[in-house]
C-alpha positions in Angstrom: 27.3 -38.7 -0.8 30.7 -37.1 -1.4 29.9 -36.8 -5.2 27.2 -34.3 -4.3 29.4 -32.2 -2.0 30.9 -30.1 -4.8 27.8 -29.8 -7.0 26.6 -26.2 -7.4 23.2 -25.6 -5.7 20.5 -23.2 -6.6 18.4 -21.8 -3.8 15.0 -20.4 -4.7 12.3 -19.6 -2.1 14.2 -21.7 0.6 14.2 -24.8 -1.7 17.5 -26.1 -3.1 18.2 -27.7 -6.5 21.3 -29.1 -8.1 22.0 -26.8 -11.0 23.4 -29.6 -13.1 20.0 -31.4 -12.8 18.0 -28.5 -14.3 16.9 -28.7 -17.8 18.9 -26.7 -20.4 16.5 -23.8 -20.2 16.9 -23.6 -16.5 20.7 -23.8 -16.8 20.6 -21.0 -19.3 18.5 -18.9 -17.0 21.0 -19.5 -14.2 23.8 -18.3 -16.5 21.7 -15.3 -17.5 21.2 -14.4 -13.8 24.9 -14.7 -13.2 25.7 -12.5 -16.1 23.1 -10.0 -14.9 24.7 -10.0 -11.4 28.1 -9.4 -12.9 26.8 -6.5 -15.1 25.0 -4.9 -12.1 28.3 -5.1 -10.1 30.2 -3.5 -13.0 27.7 -0.7 -13.4 27.5 -0.1 -9.7 31.3 0.3 -9.6 31.0 2.7 -12.7 28.4 4.8 -10.9 30.7 5.0 -7.8 33.5 6.2 -10.0 31.3 8.8 -11.7 30.2 10.0 -8.3 33.7 10.4 -7.1 34.6 12.4 -10.2 31.5 14.6 -9.7 32.4 15.3 -6.1 36.0 16.2 -7.1 34.7 18.6 -9.9 32.4 20.3 -7.4 35.3 20.7 -4.9 37.4 22.2 -7.7 34.6 24.6 -8.8 34.2 25.7 -5.2 37.9 26.6 -5.1 37.5 28.6 -8.3 34.6 30.7 -7.0 36.2 31.4 -3.6 37.7 34.7 -4.9 34.7 35.7 -7.0 32.1 38.0 -5.6 28.7 36.2 -5.6 25.6 37.9 -7.0 23.7 40.1 -4.6 20.0 39.6 -4.3 
């Protein structure tokens, strides 16, 4: 029983499977899903950084236009 304690488990629809018992195609798909998760995390972090930069640029632009007379409508 202890030999199964450290085996990685896949959970799909509330059913569990030992990853090392999957056929090669299944193992490849698990690796692909892990890669996709890592890429999503990386791009989510990138989007957060872009948003922080965008907020900073807007703050800087607001400071620049403080002393400029806006258009009258």
